[in-house]
C-alpha positions in Angstrom: 51.0 -4.5 29.4 49.0 -5.0 32.6 45.2 -5.7 32.2 43.0 -3.8 33.9 39.9 -5.8 34.9 36.5 -4.3 33.6 34.8 -5.6 36.6 35.1 -3.1 39.4 34.6 -5.9 41.9 37.6 -7.8 40.5 39.7 -4.7 40.7 39.2 -4.3 44.3 40.1 -7.8 45.1 43.1 -7.9 43.2 44.3 -4.7 44.6 43.4 -5.9 48.1 45.6 -9.1 47.4 48.3 -7.2 45.9 48.4 -4.7 48.9 48.7 -7.9 51.4 52.1 -9.0 49.9 54.0 -6.6 51.6 57.7 -7.0 52.4 58.4 -9.3 55.4 59.7 -7.5 58.6 58.3 -4.2 57.7 55.6 -2.5 59.3 52.4 -2.9 57.4 50.0 0.1 56.9 46.8 0.2 58.9 44.5 -2.2 57.0 40.7 -2.0 56.2 38.5 -2.9 59.1 36.8 -1.7 62.4 38.8 -1.4 65.7 39.3 -4.7 67.2 37.6 -5.8 70.2 40.1 -6.7 73.2 40.6 -10.7 72.5 39.8 -11.0 76.6 36.4 -9.5 75.7 35.5 -12.4 73.5 34.3 -15.8 74.7 36.8 -18.5 73.5 35.2 -21.9 73.5 36.9 -24.9 72.1 35.9 -26.0 68.8 33.2 -28.4 68.9 33.9 -31.9 68.5 30.8 -33.6 69.7 28.2 -35.7 67.8 27.7 -39.0 66.4 29.6 -40.4 63.5 33.0 -40.0 61.7 34.2 -36.2 61.4 34.2 -34.9 58.3 37.0 -32.6 58.7 40.4 -34.3 58.7 42.2 -33.9 62.0 44.7 -31.4 62.2 43.9 -29.6 58.9 41.7 -26.7 59.9 43.3 -23.3 59.1 42.3 -19.8 58.6 43.2 -17.1 56.0 44.5 -14.4 58.1 42.9 -11.8 55.7 39.7 -12.6 57.5 41.2 -11.3 60.6 43.1 -8.2 59.3 41.4 -5.8 61.5 42.7 -7.6 64.5 46.2 -8.4 63.3 46.8 -4.6 62.2 45.8 -3.3 65.7 46.2 -6.3 68.3 49.2 -8.0 66.6 49.7 -11.5 65.5 50.1 -13.0 69.1 46.7 -12.1 70.5 45.1 -13.2 67.2 47.1 -16.4 67.2 46.1 -17.3 70.9 42.3 -16.6 70.0 42.7 -19.1 66.9 44.3 -21.8 69.2 41.3 -21.5 71.5 39.0 -21.9 68.8 40.7 -25.1 67.5 42.4 -24.2 64.6 45.6 -25.9 63.5 46.9 -23.8 60.7 47.0 -20.3 59.3 47.6 -18.9 55.9 49.2 -15.5 56.0 48.1 -12.6 54.0 51.2 -10.2 54.6 54.0 -10.3 57.2 53.2 -6.9 58.9 51.0 -6.0 62.1 50.1 -2.3 61.5 50.1 -0.4 64.6 50.9 -3.2 66.7 54.5 -2.7 66.1 57.2 -3.9 63.7 57.9 -7.8 63.7 60.4 -9.8 61.9 60.1 -12.9 60.1 61.8 -14.8 62.8 59.8 -13.6 65.2 56.5 -14.2 63.5 57.6 -17.7 62.7 58.1 -18.4 66.2 54.9 -16.8 67.5 53.2 -18.9 65.1 54.8 -22.1 66.4 54.4 -20.9 70.2 50.6 -20.9 69.8 50.5 -24.5 68.3 49.8 -23.2 64.6 51.2 -24.5 61.5 52.0 -21.9 58.8 50.6 -23.7 55.7 51.0 -20.9 53.0 50.8 -17.2 52.3 49.4 -15.0 49.3 51.5 -12.6 47.6 50.7 -10.6 44.2 51.2 -12.0 40.9 52.6 -8.7 39.3 52.4 -5.1 39.3 53.2 -2.0 37.2 55.7 -0.8 39.8 59.1 -2.5 39.0 59.8 -2.6 42.9 56.7 -4.3 43.9 56.7 -7.2 46.3 55.3 -9.9 43.8 56.5 -12.9 42.0 57.0 -11.1 38.8 58.9 -8.1 40.2 60.8 -9.9 43.0 60.6 -13.5 42.9 63.7 -14.1 44.9 62.6 -12.0 47.8 59.2 -13.9 48.1 60.8 -17.0 47.9 63.5 -15.8 50.6 60.9 -14.9 52.7 58.6 -18.0 52.5 61.5 -20.1 53.1 62.3 -18.2 56.1 59.0 -18.8 57.6 59.2 -22.6 57.0 56.2 -22.6 54.4 55.5 -25.6 52.3 53.4 -23.7 50.0 53.6 -20.0 48.5 50.7 -18.5 46.3 49.0 -15.9 44.7 45.3 -14.9 44.5 45.6 -12.9 41.5 44.1 -14.1 38.5 46.4 -14.9 35.4 45.2 -12.0 33.5 48.4 -10.0 33.2 48.1 -10.4 29.5 44.5 -10.3 29.1 41.8 -12.8 28.7 42.8 -14.5 25.4 44.1 -18.0 25.3 47.4 -16.9 24.1 47.5 -14.4 27.0 46.6 -17.2 29.6 49.4 -19.4 28.0 52.1 -16.6 28.6 50.9 -16.2 32.3 50.9 -20.1 32.6 54.6 -20.0 31.2 55.3 -17.5 34.1 53.5 -19.7 36.6 55.7 -22.7 35.6 58.8 -20.6 36.1 57.6 -19.6 39.7 56.8 -23.2 40.3 60.2 -24.5 39.4 61.9 -22.0 41.4 59.7 -22.9 44.6 60.2 -26.5 44.1 63.9 -25.9 44.1 63.4 -24.4 47.8 61.0 -27.3 48.8 57.9 -25.4 48.5 54.8 -25.7 46.1 53.6 -22.5 44.4 50.0 -22.2 43.9 47.0 -20.2 42.5 43.9 -19.0 44.3 40.8 -18.7 42.2 37.9 -16.0 41.9 34.9 -16.5 39.9 36.6 -14.8 36.8 38.8 -17.6 36.3 36.0 -19.7 35.1 35.0 -17.1 32.4 35.4 -17.8 28.6 38.3 -16.5 26.4 37.7 -13.4 24.6 39.1 -14.6 21.3 37.7 -18.3 21.7 34.4 -18.1 23.4 34.0 -21.7 23.7 37.1 -22.1 25.7 37.1 -21.8 29.5 40.0 -19.8 30.8 40.3 -22.0 33.9 40.8 -25.2 31.4 43.8 -23.2 29.6 45.4 -22.7 33.0 45.2 -26.4 34.0 46.3 -27.8 30.7 49.3 -24.9 30.3 50.6 -25.3 33.8 52.9 -28.4 34.8 51.3 -30.2 37.3 54.3 -31.1 39.1 55.2 -27.4 39.4 51.9 -25.4 39.8 49.1 -26.2 42.2 45.5 -24.7 42.7 44.0 -23.5 46.0 40.2 -23.7 45.1 38.2 -21.1 46.9 34.8 -23.0 47.1 32.8 -19.8 47.2 34.2 -18.2 44.2 34.1 -21.4 42.3 30.3 -21.8 43.0 30.0 -18.1 42.1 31.8 -18.9 38.7 29.5 -21.7 38.4 26.6 -19.3 38.7 28.0 -16.8 36.3 29.4 -18.7 33.7 27.1 -21.9 32.9 26.8 -20.9 29.4 29.0 -19.6 26.5 28.5 -15.7 25.2 26.5 -17.4 22.5 24.1 -19.2 25.2 25.3 -22.6 24.7 25.0 -24.5 27.8 28.4 -25.2 29.4 27.4 -26.3 33.1 30.5 -27.2 35.2 30.7 -28.6 38.8 33.7 -27.3 41.0 34.1 -30.7 42.7 34.5 -32.5 39.5 37.9 -30.6 38.9 39.1 -31.4 42.4 38.3 -35.2 42.0 39.8 -35.2 38.5 43.5 -34.1 39.7 43.1 -34.2 43.7 46.9 -33.9 43.9 46.8 -30.4 42.3 44.7 -29.0 45.0 46.6 -29.4 48.2 44.8 -26.1 49.7 41.0 -25.1 49.8 39.3 -21.8 51.1 36.1 -22.6 52.9 33.8 -19.8 52.3 30.0 -19.7 52.5 27.4 -18.0 50.7 23.4 -17.6 50.5 22.2 -17.9 47.2 20.9 -14.7 45.7 20.2 -14.6 41.8 19.9 -10.9 41.8 23.3 -10.6 43.2 26.0 -10.2 40.5 28.0 -13.3 42.0 25.0 -15.5 42.5 25.7 -15.6 46.4 25.9 -13.3 49.2 29.1 -13.9 51.2 28.2 -15.1 54.8 29.8 -16.7 57.9 30.9 -20.6 57.4 27.7 -22.7 58.3 25.0 -19.9 57.6 24.8 -20.3 53.8 23.8 -22.8 51.3 27.1 -24.5 50.1 27.3 -28.0 50.7 30.5 -28.2 52.5 29.9 -31.7 54.0 29.7 -33.3 50.6 32.5 -31.3 49.5 35.0 -32.2 52.2 33.8 -35.9 52.2 34.2 -36.5 48.6 37.7 -34.8 48.5 39.0 -36.5 51.4 37.5 -39.8 50.6 38.1 -40.1 47.2 41.4 -38.5 46.7 44.2 -41.3 47.2 41.6 -43.1 49.1 41.9 -40.8 52.1 45.7 -41.2 52.5 46.5 -37.7 51.6 44.8 -35.1 53.5 44.1 -31.4 52.0 44.2 -28.2 53.9 41.1 -26.3 54.7 41.2 -22.6 55.3 38.3 -20.8 56.4 37.8 -17.2 55.1 35.3 -14.3 54.9 36.4 -11.2 52.9 34.4 -8.9 55.1 33.3 -10.3 58.3 30.8 -8.5 60.8 33.2 -9.3 63.8 36.4 -11.4 62.7 36.8 -13.2 66.0 33.2 -14.3 66.0 33.6 -15.6 62.2 36.9 -17.5 63.3 35.1 -19.2 66.1 31.8 -20.0 64.6 33.5 -21.2 61.3 35.6 -23.5 63.5 32.9 -24.8 65.8 30.5 -25.4 62.4 33.2 -27.3 60.5 34.4 -29.5 63.5 30.5 -30.6 64.1 30.3 -32.1 60.6 29.8 -36.0 60.8 29.0 -38.7 58.5 27.8 -42.2 59.0 30.8 -44.6 59.5 29.3 -46.8 56.7 29.3 -43.8 54.3 
């Protein structure tokens, strides 16, 4: 039986992600967001690349999760959105569904071509993990279709932003979910793709039956590192650090999100770069904001991961995201400028 999260914010996020796993080629329902401002009315500067020192961001690896631009995609369509992203200096996109709402129907072949025509690389896509609907477009209900669509789009990564809560928050429940993730990973691998899971903060909580066991550690231990990969959402990882720094009995159990990555860098091909302002009065410890306006130290995070994983020989993919941007094009432009502007001394 499916688990219904007790946290209403988690329920909203999981429902949101599941909603975005729509069948490719179908017209998506209008998604949440304000009416789009015409692209032509937006200033479109090139991403900032000036400054002294070595760029922190690896060349060619800046992407954006298209959920951040859902209002524009569902009204203007993919083509105008991709044109803006190209002008802002983006290299990659991560899909959040394959429809474009009131902009009209679009096929997978057309979407793939549009992405390439605008100089963008489609790096991955989010699809729901499971649903109570047996016909839902999720990994659990429709694995073959999910992989067929990803393969048709030429994706190298196909993943889910749903937590492994299908069987509850016990160790055994997460072991069962891990077995399913291994199955999805094996099926994806046969098609030349990597299956991945994107975290929120709840993954760093403790098992209800073994309160000294962190659930994220169960996921890492029980999934095959050659079949299941991770996309660390940096904002939600730091939120988890705030929320779950001690066990239920009060025993201190701090953790550093960066340490998880540096311990197994090959398991983290993708990242979500999402910023937040520290706010201890907020349930999640941060208030989400545009990249560059918050307190999360992306410079250190990007530098350490790039420099210390395989001695810099294997670059990772960094996707900017904001769940509820005030103005999505402005967020995308600002995030690119900030991340391209980060520099470190050449002797570092």
